[in-house]
C-alpha positions in Angstrom: -30.8 -18.1 14.9 -28.5 -20.7 16.5 -25.0 -20.0 17.7 -23.3 -21.5 14.6 -25.1 -19.5 12.1 -24.5 -16.3 14.0 -20.8 -17.0 14.1 -20.8 -17.8 10.4 -22.5 -14.5 9.5 -20.3 -12.4 11.8 -17.1 -14.0 10.4 -18.3 -13.4 6.7 -19.2 -9.8 7.5 -15.8 -9.2 9.4 -13.9 -10.6 6.4 -15.8 -8.4 4.0 -15.1 -5.3 6.2 -11.3 -6.1 6.7 -10.9 -6.8 2.9 -12.6 -3.5 2.0 -10.3 -1.6 4.4 -7.2 -3.2 2.8 -8.5 -2.5 -0.7 -8.9 1.2 0.2 -5.5 1.3 1.8 -4.0 0.0 -1.5 -5.5 2.8 -3.4 -4.6 5.5 -0.9 -1.0 4.6 -0.1 1.6 5.5 -2.8 3.4 2.7 -4.7 6.8 4.4 -5.3 8.5 6.9 -3.3 10.0 9.4 -5.7 12.3 12.2 -4.5 10.5 15.4 -4.6 13.5 17.7 -4.6 16.3 16.7 -6.9 19.5 18.6 -6.9 21.9 18.8 -9.8 24.5 16.0 -9.6 27.9 17.4 -8.6 30.1 14.8 -10.3 30.1 11.8 -12.6 29.5 9.2 -9.8 26.2 10.9 -8.8 25.1 11.1 -12.4 25.6 7.3 -12.8 24.0 6.6 -9.6 20.8 8.5 -10.5 20.6 7.1 -14.0 20.6 3.5 -12.5 17.7 4.3 -10.2 
């Protein structure tokens, strides 16, 4: 196997591995960060602010 074919095969394999890693990270990481603990709004301004989110 000459040098060019070896470089080609290694670059294709590394591209497949890196794309597989990024696809797995896309499924593992959460998309939106919601508040886990919500407190009751104390005034009208807080109610409006939360309703806009």
